[in-house]
ChimeraX commands (.cxc) that place a marker at each C-alpha (Angstrom):
marker #1 position 7.11,15.31,37.32 radius 0.5
marker #1 position 9.60,13.24,35.35 radius 0.5
marker #1 position 12.31,10.91,36.53 radius 0.5
marker #1 position 14.98,12.09,38.96 radius 0.5
marker #1 position 18.66,11.08,38.71 radius 0.5
marker #1 position 20.73,11.11,41.83 radius 0.5
marker #1 position 24.18,9.93,42.83 radius 0.5
marker #1 position 24.09,6.64,44.70 radius 0.5
marker #1 position 25.26,6.85,48.29 radius 0.5
marker #1 position 27.91,4.33,47.29 radius 0.5
marker #1 position 28.24,5.97,43.83 radius 0.5
marker #1 position 31.52,5.17,42.17 radius 0.5
marker #1 position 33.49,7.73,40.26 radius 0.5
marker #1 position 35.81,6.03,37.86 radius 0.5
marker #1 position 38.49,7.64,35.68 radius 0.5
marker #1 position 39.71,5.95,32.52 radius 0.5
marker #1 position 42.71,7.08,30.53 radius 0.5
marker #1 position 43.57,6.56,26.89 radius 0.5
marker #1 position 46.48,7.66,24.75 radius 0.5
marker #1 position 45.56,9.32,21.46 radius 0.5
marker #1 position 48.41,9.52,18.93 radius 0.5
marker #1 position 48.15,11.37,15.64 radius 0.5
marker #1 position 50.49,10.58,12.74 radius 0.5
marker #1 position 50.88,11.93,9.20 radius 0.5
marker #1 position 50.74,9.26,6.52 radius 0.5
marker #1 position 52.44,9.16,3.08 radius 0.5
marker #1 position 49.32,10.70,1.53 radius 0.5
marker #1 position 49.77,13.70,3.84 radius 0.5
marker #1 position 46.65,12.86,5.88 radius 0.5
marker #1 position 46.35,12.68,9.66 radius 0.5
marker #1 position 45.75,9.24,11.11 radius 0.5
marker #1 position 44.78,8.69,14.76 radius 0.5
marker #1 position 45.62,5.68,16.88 radius 0.5
marker #1 position 44.14,5.19,20.35 radius 0.5
marker #1 position 45.39,2.95,23.14 radius 0.5
marker #1 position 42.69,2.47,25.79 radius 0.5
marker #1 position 43.14,1.80,29.50 radius 0.5
marker #1 position 46.63,3.23,29.93 radius 0.5
marker #1 position 48.10,4.01,33.31 radius 0.5
marker #1 position 47.77,7.67,34.25 radius 0.5
marker #1 position 51.49,7.68,35.06 radius 0.5
marker #1 position 52.52,7.36,31.40 radius 0.5
marker #1 position 54.72,10.37,30.60 radius 0.5
marker #1 position 54.81,12.51,27.47 radius 0.5
marker #1 position 58.37,11.21,26.83 radius 0.5
marker #1 position 57.14,7.60,27.00 radius 0.5
marker #1 position 54.28,8.37,24.60 radius 0.5
marker #1 position 56.64,10.04,22.10 radius 0.5
marker #1 position 59.04,7.07,22.37 radius 0.5
marker #1 position 56.13,4.75,21.58 radius 0.5
marker #1 position 55.29,6.85,18.53 radius 0.5
marker #1 position 58.92,6.65,17.41 radius 0.5
marker #1 position 58.82,2.85,17.79 radius 0.5
marker #1 position 55.62,2.65,15.73 radius 0.5
marker #1 position 57.19,4.73,12.98 radius 0.5
marker #1 position 60.45,2.74,12.98 radius 0.5
marker #1 position 58.67,-0.62,12.93 radius 0.5
marker #1 position 56.57,0.52,9.94 radius 0.5
marker #1 position 53.91,-2.13,10.60 radius 0.5
marker #1 position 50.83,0.08,10.31 radius 0.5
marker #1 position 49.60,1.30,6.95 radius 0.5
marker #1 position 46.05,2.67,7.27 radius 0.5
marker #1 position 44.46,2.96,3.81 radius 0.5
marker #1 position 47.61,1.29,2.40 radius 0.5
marker #1 position 49.67,4.39,3.23 radius 0.5
marker #1 position 52.66,4.18,5.59 radius 0.5
marker #1 position 52.91,6.44,8.62 radius 0.5
marker #1 position 55.71,8.94,8.05 radius 0.5
marker #1 position 55.73,11.44,10.94 radius 0.5
marker #1 position 54.34,12.36,14.36 radius 0.5
marker #1 position 51.76,15.13,14.60 radius 0.5
marker #1 position 50.43,15.04,18.18 radius 0.5
marker #1 position 49.84,12.86,21.19 radius 0.5
marker #1 position 47.77,13.38,24.29 radius 0.5
marker #1 position 46.32,11.54,27.23 radius 0.5
marker #1 position 42.54,11.75,27.46 radius 0.5
marker #1 position 40.77,11.20,30.79 radius 0.5
marker #1 position 37.13,10.17,30.92 radius 0.5
marker #1 position 35.33,10.27,34.26 radius 0.5
marker #1 position 32.24,8.10,34.76 radius 0.5
marker #1 position 29.90,8.41,37.71 radius 0.5
marker #1 position 27.48,5.67,38.75 radius 0.5
marker #1 position 23.94,6.97,39.23 radius 0.5
marker #1 position 20.66,5.49,40.28 radius 0.5
marker #1 position 17.35,6.26,38.58 radius 0.5
marker #1 position 14.29,6.80,40.74 radius 0.5
marker #1 position 10.82,8.08,39.94 radius 0.5
marker #1 position 9.24,10.90,41.87 radius 0.5
marker #1 position 6.05,9.90,43.72 radius 0.5
marker link #1:1,2 radius 0.2
marker link #1:2,3 radius 0.2
marker link #1:3,4 radius 0.2
marker link #1:4,5 radius 0.2
marker link #1:5,6 radius 0.2
marker link #1:6,7 radius 0.2
marker link #1:7,8 radius 0.2
marker link #1:8,9 radius 0.2
marker link #1:9,10 radius 0.2
marker link #1:10,11 radius 0.2
marker link #1:11,12 radius 0.2
marker link #1:12,13 radius 0.2
marker link #1:13,14 radius 0.2
marker link #1:14,15 radius 0.2
marker link #1:15,16 radius 0.2
marker link #1:16,17 radius 0.2
marker link #1:17,18 radius 0.2
marker link #1:18,19 radius 0.2
marker link #1:19,20 radius 0.2
marker link #1:20,21 radius 0.2
marker link #1:21,22 radius 0.2
marker link #1:22,23 radius 0.2
marker link #1:23,24 radius 0.2
marker link #1:24,25 radius 0.2
marker link #1:25,26 radius 0.2
marker link #1:26,27 radius 0.2
marker link #1:27,28 radius 0.2
marker link #1:28,29 radius 0.2
marker link #1:29,30 radius 0.2
marker link #1:30,31 radius 0.2
marker link #1:31,32 radius 0.2
marker link #1:32,33 radius 0.2
marker link #1:33,34 radius 0.2
marker link #1:34,35 radius 0.2
marker link #1:35,36 radius 0.2
marker link #1:36,37 radius 0.2
marker link #1:37,38 radius 0.2
marker link #1:38,39 radius 0.2
marker link #1:39,40 radius 0.2
marker link #1:40,41 radius 0.2
marker link #1:41,42 radius 0.2
marker link #1:42,43 radius 0.2
marker link #1:43,44 radius 0.2
marker link #1:44,45 radius 0.2
marker link #1:45,46 radius 0.2
marker link #1:46,47 radius 0.2
marker link #1:47,48 radius 0.2
marker link #1:48,49 radius 0.2
marker link #1:49,50 radius 0.2
marker link #1:50,51 radius 0.2
marker link #1:51,52 radius 0.2
marker link #1:52,53 radius 0.2
marker link #1:53,54 radius 0.2
marker link #1:54,55 radius 0.2
marker link #1:55,56 radius 0.2
marker link #1:56,57 radius 0.2
marker link #1:57,58 radius 0.2
marker link #1:58,59 radius 0.2
marker link #1:59,60 radius 0.2
marker link #1:60,61 radius 0.2
marker link #1:61,62 radius 0.2
marker link #1:62,63 radius 0.2
marker link #1:63,64 radius 0.2
marker link #1:64,65 radius 0.2
marker link #1:65,66 radius 0.2
marker link #1:66,67 radius 0.2
marker link #1:67,68 radius 0.2
marker link #1:68,69 radius 0.2
marker link #1:69,70 radius 0.2
marker link #1:70,71 radius 0.2
marker link #1:71,72 radius 0.2
marker link #1:72,73 radius 0.2
marker link #1:73,74 radius 0.2
marker link #1:74,75 radius 0.2
marker link #1:75,76 radius 0.2
marker link #1:76,77 radius 0.2
marker link #1:77,78 radius 0.2
marker link #1:78,79 radius 0.2
marker link #1:79,80 radius 0.2
marker link #1:80,81 radius 0.2
marker link #1:81,82 radius 0.2
marker link #1:82,83 radius 0.2
marker link #1:83,84 radius 0.2
marker link #1:84,85 radius 0.2
marker link #1:85,86 radius 0.2
marker link #1:86,87 radius 0.2
marker link #1:87,88 radius 0.2
marker link #1:88,89 radius 0.2
view
């Protein structure tokens, strides 16, 4: 038989969170920005306020096209589990 994967007795389960913000640019295309390793306590209102700040500051211009409006924002959770590889005898 092939290899067997099993959860370590001390197997860690780790959750990571990132904020994914989608803007519309001046060329009417969606542009995504991701902020990794955010706290899971960040609220929707805080995320929207950040998007407003980004638009007001006008410091990002992907493909030389300014960001002009908000489209969407969401928190994405990724769960990782530590595993140990063993071979069946």
